[in-house]
N, C-alpha and C positions, 0 to 999 in steps of 0.2 A: 369775710370768707364766703364763698359762693355756696348756695344751698345744694347745688348739684354734686359737690364733693363729699357731702355727708352720706354715710352708708345707709341711713334710715330715712332719707329725705322722702317726703310725701308730695306728690304732684297733684294739685287739685283737678278734679274731673268736672264734667258738665254738671253732674248731680250736685256737687259741692257748691258751684256757683248758683245753680237754680235754687237750692235750699236757702242759701244766705239771702239772695235777692227776694225770694217769696216771703220769708219770715220777716225781713225788714220792711217790705212793702205793706204787709198786713198787720204788723205790730203784734203778732202772736208768737214772738220768738222767746226761747228760754233765756233767762237772765244769767244764771250761774251754771248752766249745763251746756256742754258742747258735745253733740253726738259725733262719734268717730266712725261708726260703720255705716255702710250704705243702708242696711235694714233700719237702723235707728233714725237716720235722716229721712228715710221714706215714711216711716211711721209718724215721726214728728211733723212732717209735711202734711200727711193725711189728717192729723189732729188739728193743724192750723186751718185746713180747708173746712173741716167740720165746725170749728169755732166761727169762722167767717160766715158760713152758711147759716148757723144758728143766729148770729147777730142780724144778718140780712132778713131772715124769716121773722124774727121778733119785731124789727123795724117795719117791715111790710105789714105785719098784722096791726101794729100800732097806727100806721097811716090809714089802713083800711077801716079801723074802728072810728077814726075821726071824721071820715066822710060819710 
């Protein structure tokens, strides 16, 4: 059955693809939670960026201490 025939079919947008690719690339994706709204995806994406920056800053500080 084609998904276009379903009355409540959801067509993924650019934000959906961006969210999935970013969280998979950074490995900061939720394991049992799937955000459904644009606001939730945006907030979880911002949280992933914050986590990635925190790890980068800690690693940079550790490298700086060693030298």
